[in-house]
C-alpha positions as semicolon CSV with decimal commas, in nm:
position;residue;x (nm);y (nm);z (nm)
1;M;-1,457;13,085;3,907
2;H;-1,123;13,017;3,731
3;L;-1,087;12,815;3,419
4;A;-0,827;12,541;3,431
5;L;-0,686;12,678;3,108
6;V;-0,602;13,000;3,290
7;L;-0,468;12,803;3,580
8;L;-0,225;12,610;3,365
9;V;-0,107;12,932;3,199
10;L;-0,058;13,096;3,537
11;L;0,120;12,794;3,677
12;L;0,358;12,790;3,381
13;L;0,409;13,169;3,385
14;G;0,472;13,160;3,757
15;Q;0,755;12,909;3,687
16;G;0,876;13,116;3,394
17;L;0,800;12,839;3,150
18;A;0,519;12,959;2,924
19;G;0,502;13,179;2,621
20;S;0,179;13,287;2,456
21;P;-0,092;13,018;2,510
22;T;-0,353;12,926;2,256
23;A;-0,627;12,672;2,295
24;V;-0,683;12,443;2,004
25;T;-0,936;12,201;1,851
26;T;-1,261;12,302;2,024
27;S;-1,515;12,562;1,910
28;M;-1,567;12,863;2,137
29;A;-1,944;12,807;2,144
30;A;-1,899;12,453;2,273
31;L;-1,654;12,579;2,539
32;H;-1,882;12,853;2,669
33;S;-2,169;12,611;2,715
34;F;-1,963;12,342;2,881
35;R;-2,031;12,273;3,254
36;G;-1,791;12,051;3,446
37;C;-1,422;11,978;3,466
38;A;-1,235;11,787;3,194
39;V;-0,905;11,728;3,019
40;R;-0,858;11,945;2,713
41;E;-0,590;11,986;2,452
42;F;-0,377;12,300;2,506
43;S;-0,084;12,453;2,310
44;F;0,175;12,701;2,419
45;V;0,525;12,816;2,324
46;A;0,785;12,656;2,558
47;Q;1,064;12,902;2,624
48;K;1,363;12,935;2,848
49;P;1,671;13,168;2,842
50;G;1,941;13,057;2,600
51;C;1,710;12,855;2,372
52;R;1,464;12,922;2,090
53;G;1,097;12,862;2,159
54;L;0,909;12,549;2,058
55;R;0,532;12,513;2,018
56;V;0,416;12,231;2,250
57;T;0,076;12,067;2,269
58;T;-0,025;11,901;2,596
59;E;-0,344;11,816;2,790
60;A;-0,465;12,058;3,056
61;C;-0,756;12,081;3,300
62;W;-1,040;12,314;3,194
63;G;-1,388;12,380;3,315
64;R;-1,627;12,535;3,559
65;C;-1,694;12,412;3,912
66;H;-1,979;12,478;4,155
67;T;-1,893;12,774;4,380
68;W;-2,088;12,988;4,626
69;E;-2,058;13,248;4,900
70;R;-2,294;13,347;5,178
71;P;-2,279;13,614;5,442
72;V;-2,239;13,526;5,813
73;P;-2,278;13,753;6,115
74;E;-1,929;13,697;6,256
75;P;-1,580;13,745;6,112
76;P;-1,476;13,692;5,839
77;Y;-1,841;13,778;5,756
78;I;-1,857;13,545;5,458
79;H;-1,860;13,169;5,416
80;R;-1,698;13,066;5,085
81;H;-1,714;12,741;4,891
82;H;-1,484;12,780;4,590
83;R;-1,373;12,487;4,387
84;V;-1,153;12,502;4,082
85;C;-1,101;12,263;3,795
86;T;-0,759;12,125;3,870
87;Y;-0,531;11,822;3,832
88;A;-0,628;11,496;3,995
89;L;-0,351;11,307;3,811
90;T;-0,062;11,430;3,595
91;R;0,257;11,306;3,446
92;Y;0,548;11,514;3,324
93;V;0,706;11,487;2,982
94;S;1,007;11,656;2,829
95;A;1,062;11,836;2,502
96;R;1,397;11,925;2,350
97;L;1,414;12,297;2,273
98;P;1,600;12,402;1,956
99;G;1,894;12,632;1,924
100;C;2,022;12,627;2,284
101;H;2,346;12,800;2,365
102;P;2,640;12,586;2,475
103;G;2,603;12,494;2,843
104;V;2,222;12,538;2,838
105;S;2,020;12,219;2,870
106;P;1,770;12,186;2,588
107;L;1,533;11,982;2,805
108;Y;1,202;12,150;2,898
109;H;0,964;11,965;3,138
110;Y;0,588;12,029;3,141
111;P;0,274;11,865;3,283
112;V;0,021;11,652;3,101
113;A;-0,319;11,615;3,264
114;I;-0,439;11,257;3,292
115;H;-0,750;11,325;3,507
116;C;-0,912;11,648;3,631
117;H;-1,159;11,722;3,908
118;C;-1,319;12,004;4,095
119;A;-1,131;12,062;4,426
120;A;-1,021;12,329;4,667
121;C;-0,743;12,542;4,526
122;T;-0,392;12,441;4,626
123;T;-0,081;12,639;4,538
124;L;0,112;12,319;4,470
125;D;-0,018;12,318;4,109
126;T;-0,259;12,613;4,072
127;E;-0,258;12,993;4,100
128;C;-0,492;13,063;4,394
129;E;-0,462;13,442;4,427
130;S;-0,831;13,513;4,495
131;F;-0,917;13,218;4,717
């Protein structure tokens, strides 16, 4: 079971876009007891070569989805049903990074989650290494 927060970080890291992520505004107790898939505020440091970093706050998908596995007698010997909390609808916005060297575009593009849902993992927008 992956958390959408981790998925967004891995997505951004995989594209070389994220710095050190920190979740904001929600107590840890509330997050640990939450069941479902929802949009949640998320902050990270946007970075790219030739520019200084900028703290950005966006909306990301986060949550827990129903998942199960059961053994079967023939290969691959296991039937899996894994769903992850992922993007159903996004839009992209741009931030202007400070202190960019000449010739380096200061524009930094990142996703904003509009709607999230539990779905099969797809590498188009999610890190799916274990599925």
